[in-house]
N, C-alpha and C positions, 0 to 999 in steps of 0.2 A: 489601180492596184493599191492594196494599203501598205502603210511604211513598214518596212520590215520589222520592228520592233513594238507593231500595235498591239495591245492587249498584256504587255508587260509592265508590272507595277516596280517603282524603283523610289525606296524610300532613303533621302538625303540628310543626313545628321552631321556634313561637315563643316566647320567652320575654318575660313580662310584656306587650309592646305587642301586640295582635292575638290574644291569648289565647282572647276570646271567639268568634273567627271561624270555626275549625273545629266549635265546638261549636252555630253556628248550622246548618251543613250537617248536623252529626249530629241534630241534632232533627229533620232532615227525612228521616232513614233513611241519610245516608251512613255507610259504617263509617270512623270518625276513629282514626289510630293516632298516638297522642302519644308523640314522640322526646324523650328528654332522657338527659344523661349518666348513667353509672351512681351516680355520687354524688347524681343529682338535681337537677332545675331548682331554679334560683336562685329563680324565682317561688314556690317552696313555702314560703318564709318570709314572703311580702307580708302586710301588714295589709288587713284586718282579721284578727286572730288569736282563737284560743281554744284557750288551753293551748298543745300542740304544732301544732295544725291551722290552715293557713292557709283563710281562709272566702275570699279572693280567689281562690286556687286550685282549692278545691273547687267554688264556683259555676261557674266558667268552663271548667272541664274535666270537670264531670259527664259522663256517658255515654261517654267516650273510653276506648281501649283504651290500655294503657301500655308502650312498648317502652324499655329501656336501651340505647343505641348512641349512643358518641361520633359526631361530625359527620366525623370522619377515617376512620370505619371502613368497609369495603367492603360491611359487609352494610346499611348505609344505602342504598346504591346498588340492592342485590337488591330493599330494599323499595319502591323508588322505580321501579324497572323495573316494579313491579306494581300501580302506582299511578294514578290519574288528576289528580291534585291534590296539589301542595304549598305549603305557607303557609309563609313565613317573616318573622320580623322582623328581623334582621341588618342594622344600619345599612353602607352601603358602605364596604367596606375592612375590616371586621372580621371576614368567614369567609373568607379566601383559598382558593379551589378549591372552595367548596360556598356561594358567592351562587347568586341565582336566575338569573344567565346562567349562571353555569356549570353549575348543574343542567339546566338547559335544553336546554344544548348536548350533554351527555352523555344526555338523556334528551328527545329532540325530539318524545313525544308527550303530555308534562306541561302541564297548565296550572299556572302557577308565579306564584305572587301573592306580590308583595313589600310588605310594610305597615312604613314608616319614618315617623320625626317630619316630616320635611320633603320626602319624595321621594329617588330615587335620582340626581338631577340639580339643579343650581341652586346658589346660595352659601351655603345652608342645610344641603345636603345632608351627612349625617353627622354631623349636631349629635345628640349624646346628652342628651336631656333627658327627664324625665318628664311624664306625663300634665297635671301642673299647669301647666308651661311653656307647652305647646300650646293649652290652655284660655286663656290668656292672650293669645298669638298668632294664635289661630284668632279670635277675638272674642267668646268666651263670658263671660269674666269681667267685662268692661267694663259689661253690661249690669243687673249685680245689685249692692245695697247703696245706701245713701242718700249725697247730695254732699257731706256733710259728713266722710264717713268714705272709707277706700279702698274701692276695688271688691271684689268677692266669687268667688271661682271656685267654681263649683258642687260639690256634694258627690259623692264616689264617682270614677269613672273614665269620665266622659262622654266625652270626645275619644276615648281608644282603644275604647271600646265603640261609638261611633258608626263610626269606621273601620272595627271588625269587621263591622258591618251593611252597610256599603256594600262592603266587601270580599268579602261574602259573595253580593251581588249582582251584583259583578265575574265573581265564578268561575262562576256561573250563567249567566252572558251567555256566557262563553268555551266551557262546557259545551254550550250549544243551538247555537253555531257549530260546534264539534267535528270542525272539518276536519283541523286539526292543534293542536298544543301552542301555548301563547304565554307572554310575560311579562308581567305586571300589575304597573304600576309606582303604588302607592298611599300617598298623603301623608297622615296623619293630620291635619295642619294645614289640609291643603283639603277634607278630607270635614267637619271641623268647621267650616269657614267656609260651609259651603253648608248647613247646618243654624241657622245663627244666624239664625233668623228670616227676613226681609227686609232685614235692616240694609243690606246691598251695594248692593240695586237702590234703597232707600229715601235713601241715604245718596246715591250717584250720581245720582239724578234731582233732588234739593234741590240740589247741586253745580252741577249744567246748569241750574238755573233762577235761579241765584244766590240761592238761601235759604239760612238758617242751617240747620245740621245739628240736626235735634230728639231724635236718638239718644243722650240723655244718662243717667246714671245719675241716677235720681230714683225709689228704692224700689219700690213696685207701678205708679207713674204713675196717670194720672186714668182709665183704662179697668179695671185689673184691681184692684180696691180692696179690701182686707184690713180687717176689721173685727171688734170683739171681741165676746164672747157669754159665757154663763155659765160654760165651763169649756175654755174657748179661743177660737179665730178661726175665721172663715168668709171666702170671697173672694167678693164680689158683682160680677156683671158685668151692666151695663144697656147695652145697645147700640141697641136699638131701641124703638119706641115701643110694644109691645105688651107689653115687659118694664117699662117703665117706669110705664103704666097699671095692671099687675097689682100692682106694688109700691105705689103711689099707693093702691090699694083696700086693700091690705093695712094701709097707714097709717091708714084709715080715711076716704079723702076729704077731709083739710083744706082749709080754702078756700083757702089761701096756698100750696097747690101747685098750683091750678089752670089757672097763667098758663099759655097755649098754647106759649111760649117754652121749658118746661120738656120739650115733647115731642121737642127737639132734645136732641142730644149737646151739644152747646156749651151750650146753655141751662143744662143741668143741672151742666156742669162749672163754671161759673161763681159757682155757688152751692154747691158739693161740700162743700168743707170746713167754711165757715160754718155751714150749714144741713143738708144732706141726709146726710152720713156722721155727724154727732153726733144726728142723730135716728133714723137706724136702728141705731147704737150702742146707744141707749136702748130702741127695741122689741125688740131681740135680748137684753138684759140678762138676761132670767130664763130664758132658753131656752139648751139645750146646742147645740153645734156640729150635732150629728146632726139634733136637732128643729128649729132653725131652714131647715137645707139641705131635709130631707124636705118642710115644710111648703111652703118658697118652691117645692121642684120642682111640687109639687102643684097650684102658683098659678099654673105657668109662669114662674118666675122662675128666671135662673141664678145659684145659691149652691151652693157645695161647701164641705166642712169641709176646715179644714186638720190634717191628721192627722199624728200623732206616730208612730214606728215601731211604739210598744208597743200604740197605736188600730189600727193596720194590722193586727196579728197577732191581734187578738181581733175584729175586725169581720164582721159577719155577711154583708154584701156578697161579701166576698173567699170567707170559708168557702162562700156557695152558689153560688160559681162553680169552687170546686177550684184557687183561684190560687195554693196552697201545696202542698207534697208534702212528706213525711218523708224525710230525706236523714241515713245512719247516718254518725256522726263518731266512731270511735272505740267507746267503751260510751255516748255519748249520742246524743240525735235532732235535728238541727235542722230547722227549717221553711225550706223552699228553694222559692222562686220556683218555678214550675212549667213557665215556657215563654211566649214571646211570641206564639205562635199557636194557634189551633184549625183543624183541617182536617175537613170534615164532622163536627163537632161533637165532635171528639175533640182532645185536648191534644196539642200537638207539642212534645214535651220531654223531657228526658233520662229515661233510666229505671233508671239504674245510678250508684254515686256515682263520683268522680274516682279514677284508679288509683293504685295504691303505686308505688313507684320499681320497674319493669321487671315489673310484675304480669304482663302477658300477652305477653313476649318469645318464648317459646317456641311459645305459641299461634299468634301473627301470623305467625311465621317457617315453622311448619309448615303453614300454610294459605295462602301466597302465591297458589298459582294460576298459570296463564302470564302471562309479559311481556305487557304491552299494546305493539300493534303500533307500529310508526314509522308517521308519517304519509306517505301517498301523494304529497302534493304539499305544496308552501309554502302558509302559509293567506296567502286574498287578502283585500287590505284592503277591508273592508266593514263597514257596521254589522251587529253582531250580531244583531240582534232585526228585521232588514229584513222578514221574512215573517211578521209578527204583526200582527193588527188588533184593536184595543182600541177599548172603549166607556168614555168617561171621564164618570161622572155627579158627579165630585168637587166638593165647594166647602170653601171656608177653605184650610186648611192641609194635610190629610191624604190625602184621594184626589186631590186637584188634583199632591201632589208624587210620590206612588205614578204617575199619570199620565206626570208629566213625566219622571220615570227610566224608564220605556219609550220615551217619545218621543225622546228624546234620545240612545237606542242605537240608532234605527232603526225602532222600530213605527209602524206607522198609527196615531196616538192622537186619537179623534174626541171633542171634549169636548161635552157635551150640556148645552144650557141652554134657557130659555125667557125672554122679557123678563117674562113674570109671576113667574118664579122665576130670577133670573140667581144667579151666583156670587156672593156677597155682598161678596167681596174685590175683585171687578172694580168694584163700585160704590160702596167703602166711603166714596170722597173725592168724590161727587158724580157724578161721570161715568161711562163705561161702560168706563176702562181706568186702572187704578192701578198703580204700580210693583210691587208683590206680586203682583198678579194677572199682568202681564206676565213676572215672572221665573217664576212656578212654571207657567204655561199657555204658554210660549213650546214652538216646535217643534210645537205642535200644529194639528189643523183642528179647525172648532167647527160644530156643527149645531142649529140653532134649531128645537125641536119641542113642542108642548104637549100633554104626559103626561096633563093631567088629561082628555083626548079619547079618546072610543075610537079614531079614527084616529090620534090621536099613539102609543099603545099598540101598534096594530098595526105601525107604521112601527118603530118600537124592537124590536118581537119579531121583524118580519123582518131588522134589523139583526142581531139575536142568532144567525141561523142562519150567518152567515158571520162571526162573531167569535170570537176566541180568548179574550180575558179582558175582564171586566167590574169597572170600579171604581165603589165606592159607599160615603160616608161619611154617609147620611142618618138621620134618627133612626130608632131602632128600630123596625123594621115599616114605614118608610116606603114602601119598594120594593114590599113584598107589598100592601101597600093599594093601589098603583097598578097593581097586574096586572103587574109587571115585577121580581119578585124572583126568586131563585134557583130555586125550583120551577117558575116559569113559564117562565124562558128556558132551564132546562135540559132542559124539555119541548120546546121548540124545536130545542135543539143540545144533544143530551147529553156531548159533549166539551167544553162550555164551562166556562172557572174563574171563578168571582165572587171578587172580594176585597171583604170588607164590613170596614168601622171604624165601631164606635160609643162612645160616650165612655166607659161603663161596661159595655160587653159587650152583646150582643145577650139575655142571660139573667140571670140573678139578682136579688136585692133591689131593686136600683136601675137596673136595665136600661132603664127609660124615664126616666131623666135626661137632659138637654141641659145644652149647654155647651161651651166652646171650651178649647184647649189647657191653658191655665194653670188651669183648673178642675181637670183631672186632675193637673197638676202638684203641686195642693196636698194632693188626695185620696190620690196615692201617695206622700206624705212628703217628697217634695224641697223644698218649700217650707219646712217647719219646721228642716230640716239645713243649708239654704242660707242661713246667718244667722252674725251675729257671736257669739263665743262668750258675751258678757257681754251681750248685746240682751236687752230684756224680753219684745220681741214682735218676730215675723217682719219684716225690713225690705224683703221682697220683692224682685221683680225685674220686669223687663218681658219676660224671656224668653217664648216661649209654647211652650218646650219641654213635651211631646214633638211637638210636631205633625210638624213635617220629621224628626223621627228615626221616628215612626209611618208616616210615607207610605213611608219607607224598607224598614220590615218589612213591609208592604203588597207591596213591590216583589218583596222577597225572597220573600215566601209564593205570590204569585201565579207568578212566573218558575218556581218551584220545583214546583207543582202542574203548569204547562205542560209542564216538561222530564220529568215523572211519567207525564202522559199519552201523551207520545211512546214512553217507556219501558215503560210498563205498559197505558196505555189508559185511557179514562175521563177526566171533568173531576171540579171537586170546587169546594166552596166554603171558601173560606180566611176567617178572620175573625181581625180584628186589635184587641182591646179596648185602647183608649188608655191608662185610667189603668194597665193591668197592664205597659206600656211603661215607665213610670215605675216600677214595683215591680221589673220585673225588671232595669234598669239599677241599681237599688241592693239587686239580690239578696243580695249578700254583707254588706251592713250590716244587713239585715232578719234574715238569718241569724245574725248576731252578737247583734243583740236579743234573738232569739228564745233563744239560749243564756244570756245574761248581761243579763237584764232591766234595761230601763233605762241600760244601758252606752253606748247610741249617743246621743250628742248632737250638738249644732253646735259644729265647731271653727273657725269662721272660715276664714282662710286656711291655719290650722296643719294638720300631717298628723301620723299616728303613724308614718309612712315615715322622719321625720328632722326635725331642727331646727338651723337655722333655715330656715324653708320659710313663703313669703308673698310678699304684694305689699307694694313697698316702694315711697315716693315719690322722682320722678325731679325733676331741673330741668325746669321749664317749667309750664304751666297744667293742672293735673291730668293729670300724666303720672305712670304708674306702671311699675315693671318687676318681674317673677316670677324670684325666686331661691329655691332648693330645693338642699339639701346631703343626700344620701342616706347616707353614710358618713361615719366618722370622718375618712378621707382628704381625701375633698371639702370637710368643715370647715377641716381644715389648712390647703388652697389658700386657702380662702375667708380664714380669718384673716390669712393673709399679705398677702392683697391689700387687705384693708380696714385692716390696721395693728392689728388685735385684741390685746391684752394676753395676753401669755404666760402662760397659766393651766390647769394640769393637771385642773383639775375641768372642764373645757370639752372633754378630749379625748375623752371618752365621750359615747354619745348620752344615759344617764341623767343624767349632769352637766349638759349642754346645757339637756335638757328641764325640769330644776329652775332655770333660770334663762331660760326663753324669752321674757319680757318684756324682759328686759337685752338679749338677745340681736338682739331685734328693733329694739330702740331704736340698738343701736350699727351694724346692718347699715342700717337707715335714715337714719341721720345722714350715712352713706357715700353711700348712692346719691343723698340729696337735692342733692348738688352736682353731679351728672353727669347729662347727657341718656342717656335711655333705651338708645339704641342702643351708647353709650360703655361702660355699665355692661355691657351684653351682650357685647361685643366682649370688654371685659379678664375677665370671668369664662369 
């Protein structure tokens, strides 16, 4: 079968922000042309680096063709006339004559995606800030760390990569609608806020009920426990009675743990710090993190190892799945995460390295083909996916978010449950509606059916005959065992697209493991790196990343397959391995680790990009502000603002790096006397 997006040409004008977006479309078969000036893109120097190579660039531009053309060169318009999509990251007012509105006016057939920090309108429009600032304003940083210390921004480029995934879905919506070109305005800040678990819905519901906000920085919190073992740490999650009773049996059924009150989460939480967690730690002390996890999973207990970058690269499960490919990098070879999806059991990912400057200029312009025709009529305002029917078997965070993305862009999404097996997020607070469930299942219809009966299965198979997409994130093999897996449903409807998402994937040594988003966050290496530089153990966070991100990856994969069906015919089975979403988001750092062993370590809020760089205290109760200096000029501006001493040693990055702690104290002393918004406005 052709790749879903084969025959679609995407022109990529991004610089740093949104670099991953076009690559994601290329992973599904689109021809992606990376345009940069003849001098090369500034993103080619972004860390992490190895020698003269930027691994940031290498990961996010793998598989693309490279064209060297200035933005004001008329050849750019020759290329755009023969393209379907253009993606740009220029902030409003920074690219006169070639901003997306200008490009759309000159090329009305184009789908024009603009990815900017805060969108193209509003009071923050045009603010030039790096990813780390948006991680603060978008709500990701405040969830990590311990109350005695500063919040922690996540490792990598979570905000920009999330916007890239969201942008890929937006482009696919526009291509599905395909009646005319259009401009898509994507705010990285809003894209990130949408995946910060259910913080917005939980907080607003508590506010409405007159209750205190429980969304506070508290390490891993009471649910996603971090425990030591022989060679590291593991994450234990005991939410339901069967998990607890299996754990109690593993401990030898001690008499003092037989109180029925301990069958409840609240009962266990009351004695967790004083009794249970020390007991677990003693039990695990002589086992490695993989031994603990494997035995726990065999017993039906949710435990996963907190893996470091070197652990991941040497891990047999990732090797058994082909989670990494070899990437040529000069005279060396890096291990590169192989892609976010599998389609019909084949990896959807890049097959060639990132291009050198202008590597394919002659090739691309020699094979432009015919210009795309102008649209016959203006685009009618309508939800782009209004003609799609979706069966949503999702539960928790991943599948339900995939369904929500389809529902909110017009698809008729039917959420399928039964009273014997409801979405656990629906009932987690004891009733049949929680803020989290309301957020992720809004815009859907609900259908109750007992899939454990022959009649229930027959009803579901009948529904599949007219459905376009089926979404599921049950445990591995569950859908097949019920008679409603992909083979059964595609027999009813050969054009159906199924999106499946399992914790560790549907194949591989750990394919039968169960767990939640935070379990893949630790096994994918993020939790180890989401830490203070001087911490002896991971402080943890209450973020459930990658659940919502994986939901968007599922929506991208499923919609690309539906578009491919229209273009080439045939259904598809799209798989989104949840732990590989973490691995891919940190793909550049893992590539760095493969080249420079043990070089990738926790950096706290610091960055190889520049210094000072971090989260600093502001006036008020637990108020913080992000400040990042990317260049000597930005440091000079900040130094003048805060009254820093005139010190020639600080004029260079190397000089500032040598005195990082001193600069942090200097900046923190200035911010501590000001409100966060005042610091922001002055900067």
